[in-house]
C-alpha positions as CSV (number, residue, x, y, z in Angstrom):
1,M,10.7,-18.6,18.7
2,E,13.0,-17.2,21.4
3,G,13.9,-14.2,19.3
4,N,17.4,-15.3,18.4
5,L,18.7,-14.4,14.9
6,I,19.0,-17.6,12.9
7,H,20.2,-16.2,9.6
8,Q,19.8,-13.2,7.3
9,V,19.2,-12.9,3.5
10,K,20.4,-10.1,1.2
11,I,17.9,-9.5,-1.6
12,E,20.2,-8.9,-4.6
13,T,17.4,-8.3,-7.2
14,G,16.7,-4.7,-6.4
15,R,14.2,-2.7,-4.3
16,H,10.8,-4.1,-3.5
17,G,7.7,-2.3,-2.1
18,G,6.3,-4.9,0.2
19,F,7.0,-8.3,1.7
20,Y,4.0,-10.7,2.2
21,G,5.6,-14.1,3.2
22,A,7.0,-17.3,1.8
23,L,5.7,-19.7,-0.8
24,G,7.8,-22.9,-0.9
25,N,11.3,-21.8,-1.8
26,W,10.3,-18.2,-2.7
27,Y,9.7,-15.0,-0.9
28,I,6.7,-12.9,-2.1
29,F,7.2,-9.2,-2.8
30,L,5.4,-6.4,-4.6
31,K,7.5,-4.1,-6.7
32,N,6.4,-0.7,-8.2
33,I,7.3,-0.2,-11.9
34,I,8.3,3.5,-12.1
35,P,6.7,5.2,-15.1
36,P,8.9,7.0,-17.7
37,L,9.5,10.7,-17.0
38,S,7.5,11.6,-20.1
39,E,4.4,10.5,-18.3
40,F,4.8,13.0,-15.4
41,N,2.4,15.6,-16.8
42,N,-0.2,16.3,-14.1
43,K,-2.5,13.5,-15.3
44,L,-3.8,10.1,-14.1
45,Y,-1.7,7.1,-15.1
46,D,-2.2,3.4,-14.9
47,S,0.8,2.4,-12.9
48,K,2.0,-1.2,-12.9
49,I,2.8,-3.2,-9.8
50,A,4.6,-6.5,-10.3
51,V,4.2,-9.4,-7.9
52,K,7.6,-10.9,-7.6
53,L,8.9,-14.2,-6.3
54,V,12.5,-14.0,-5.0
55,S,14.5,-17.2,-4.2
56,K,15.4,-17.7,-0.6
57,D,19.0,-17.0,-1.2
58,G,18.0,-13.6,-2.6
59,K,19.6,-14.1,-6.0
60,I,16.8,-15.2,-8.4
61,E,13.7,-13.3,-9.2
62,K,10.7,-14.2,-11.3
63,E,7.5,-12.4,-12.0
64,S,4.1,-13.9,-10.9
65,H,1.7,-11.2,-12.1
66,V,1.4,-7.5,-12.9
67,L,-1.3,-5.4,-11.3
68,S,-2.5,-1.9,-12.3
69,Q,-3.4,1.0,-10.1
70,K,-4.4,4.6,-10.8
71,V,-1.8,7.2,-9.8
72,F,-1.4,10.9,-10.4
73,L,1.9,11.9,-11.9
74,G,2.9,15.6,-11.4
75,T,5.3,17.6,-13.5
76,N,7.4,18.2,-10.3
77,G,8.1,14.4,-10.1
78,M,5.5,13.5,-7.5
79,M,3.6,10.3,-7.7
80,I,0.3,10.0,-5.7
81,S,-1.7,6.8,-5.4
82,M,-5.4,7.6,-5.9
83,E,-6.6,4.4,-4.1
84,L,-5.4,2.3,-1.2
85,R,-3.4,-0.9,-2.1
86,I,-4.4,-3.6,0.3
87,S,-3.2,-7.2,0.1
88,V,-3.2,-10.3,2.3
89,L,-1.7,-13.8,1.9
90,S,-3.9,-16.9,2.3
91,E,-2.9,-19.3,5.1
92,N,-1.3,-21.8,2.8
93,A,0.5,-18.8,1.1
94,N,-0.5,-19.8,-2.5
95,I,-3.1,-17.1,-3.0
96,L,-2.7,-13.3,-2.6
97,Y,-6.0,-11.4,-2.1
98,V,-5.7,-7.9,-3.4
99,S,-7.9,-4.7,-3.3
100,I,-6.5,-2.1,-5.5
101,S,-9.2,-0.1,-7.3
102,G,-10.7,2.0,-4.5
103,E,-14.1,0.5,-5.2
104,Y,-15.3,-2.8,-3.5
105,L,-13.5,-5.4,-5.6
106,L,-11.3,-8.2,-4.4
107,E,-9.0,-10.2,-6.6
108,A,-7.6,-13.7,-5.8
109,L,-4.2,-14.2,-7.4
110,D,-2.7,-17.7,-7.7
111,L,1.0,-17.0,-7.1
112,E,2.4,-20.2,-8.6
113,R,0.3,-19.9,-11.9
114,G,0.4,-16.1,-12.0
115,Q,-3.3,-16.0,-12.8
116,I,-6.3,-14.2,-11.3
117,L,-8.5,-17.1,-10.0
118,N,-11.5,-15.1,-8.9
119,R,-12.9,-11.6,-8.5
120,F,-15.6,-10.9,-6.0
121,N,-17.4,-8.2,-4.1
122,R,-20.8,-7.3,-2.7
123,K,-23.2,-4.4,-3.3
124,Y,-21.8,-1.6,-1.1
125,P,-23.0,1.9,-0.5
126,R,-20.0,4.2,-0.9
127,I,-19.0,6.6,1.8
128,K,-18.3,10.3,0.8
129,H,-14.8,11.4,1.3
130,V,-14.1,14.2,3.9
131,K,-11.4,16.4,2.4
132,S,-8.4,17.7,4.3
133,S,-6.9,21.2,3.7
134,W,-3.8,19.7,2.2
135,E,-5.9,18.0,-0.5
136,D,-7.4,21.4,-1.5
137,D,-3.8,22.8,-1.8
138,L,-2.7,19.9,-4.0
139,H,-5.7,20.4,-6.2
140,K,-5.1,24.1,-6.6
141,K,-1.4,23.8,-7.2
142,Y,-1.1,20.7,-9.4
143,D,-4.7,19.9,-10.5
144,V,-4.7,16.6,-8.5
145,P,-8.2,15.0,-8.9
146,I,-10.6,15.5,-6.0
147,K,-11.3,12.3,-4.1
148,R,-15.1,11.9,-3.9
149,Y,-15.4,8.7,-1.9
150,E,-13.5,6.8,0.7
151,D,-11.8,3.6,-0.3
152,D,-14.4,1.0,0.2
153,V,-11.9,-1.6,1.5
154,E,-9.5,-0.4,4.3
155,G,-8.1,-3.7,5.4
156,L,-7.9,-7.4,4.6
157,F,-7.4,-10.2,7.1
158,I,-7.3,-14.0,6.9
159,N,-9.0,-15.9,9.8
160,E,-8.6,-19.6,9.1
161,D,-10.9,-20.3,6.1
162,F,-12.4,-16.9,6.0
163,I,-11.5,-13.4,4.6
164,W,-12.3,-10.4,6.8
165,V,-12.8,-7.2,4.9
166,K,-12.5,-4.0,6.9
167,T,-14.8,-1.5,5.1
168,S,-15.1,2.3,5.2
169,T,-18.4,2.1,7.1
170,K,-18.0,3.3,10.6
171,D,-20.4,3.8,13.6
172,E,-19.4,5.9,16.6
173,K,-20.9,3.4,19.0
174,K,-20.4,0.1,17.2
175,G,-17.0,0.7,15.5
176,F,-16.2,-0.2,11.9
177,L,-18.0,-2.8,9.7
178,I,-16.3,-6.0,8.8
179,D,-17.6,-8.2,6.0
180,V,-16.8,-11.9,6.0
181,F,-16.3,-14.0,2.8
182,D,-15.2,-17.6,2.5
183,S,-12.0,-18.5,0.6
184,E,-13.9,-18.9,-2.7
185,G,-15.3,-15.4,-2.4
186,K,-18.8,-16.2,-1.2
187,Y,-20.2,-13.5,1.0
188,I,-21.1,-14.9,4.5
189,D,-22.1,-12.1,6.9
190,N,-20.8,-8.9,8.5
191,F,-20.3,-7.5,12.0
192,Y,-19.1,-4.4,13.8
193,L,-15.9,-4.3,15.7
194,K,-15.1,-1.5,18.2
195,I,-11.4,-1.3,19.3
196,D,-9.1,1.4,20.6
197,G,-6.3,0.7,18.1
198,S,-5.6,-0.8,14.8
199,L,-6.5,-4.4,13.9
200,L,-3.4,-6.3,13.0
201,A,-4.6,-9.9,12.6
202,A,-7.3,-12.4,13.5
203,Q,-6.9,-16.1,14.5
204,G,-9.9,-18.2,15.4
205,N,-11.7,-16.5,18.3
206,Y,-8.8,-14.1,18.9
207,I,-7.8,-10.7,17.4
208,F,-4.5,-8.8,17.7
209,V,-4.7,-5.1,18.1
210,L,-2.0,-2.4,18.0
211,E,-2.9,0.2,20.7
212,P,-1.2,2.7,23.0
213,D,-0.9,2.1,26.7
214,V,-1.4,4.8,29.4
215,D,2.0,6.3,28.5
216,E,1.2,6.3,24.8
217,N,3.7,3.5,24.2
218,L,2.4,1.2,21.4
219,Q,1.7,-2.4,22.4
220,I,0.1,-5.5,20.7
221,V,-2.9,-6.7,22.7
222,K,-4.6,-10.1,22.2
223,Y,-8.4,-10.1,22.7
224,K,-10.8,-13.0,22.7
225,V,-13.9,-12.3,20.6
226,N,-17.2,-13.8,21.9
């Protein structure tokens, strides 16, 4: 806790796309499964994402589950994800909550069993997507599908026994809308949160926000929520 290096681990099982924490004697990673070159034909493709458990010595790897996400594969070799991939680990580290479809749907993955325990959502009015000029260019050059709606879920956070879902709903005065579910996926309530940076984490009555100071240097600020 003083910031001193205790040890380091070399992961010997290949590249991984994301690190989410530790479960017992395993580290939890996500790993993209690259499609074969024959699929790069300017079309949508169901790309596979493996949830991997890697031993703490970095030498052994086992697969917990395989997720699927829509991507666009271009003939020039480009691979574009059509939806955000949002994941967060439960406090006891045995469940990975995932949003991967673009629409409002959360999946609870039991990492030890490698099974989806639950899928849950709420009725949600979708927000129309505001296109950027680069999106029009991609559509004209490579026939990349036009994004019609924002991703319903923009962030997932664990706060004790609750799941906070940052949605695509925003209000200039009140901030962005956060839905609250319990750990079983039951919808509890929602609230608006207005901050000047990016929400990193929530812990009880406190939130941690990444925001710039007066000199535009990034800093992590701890706020108490009333």
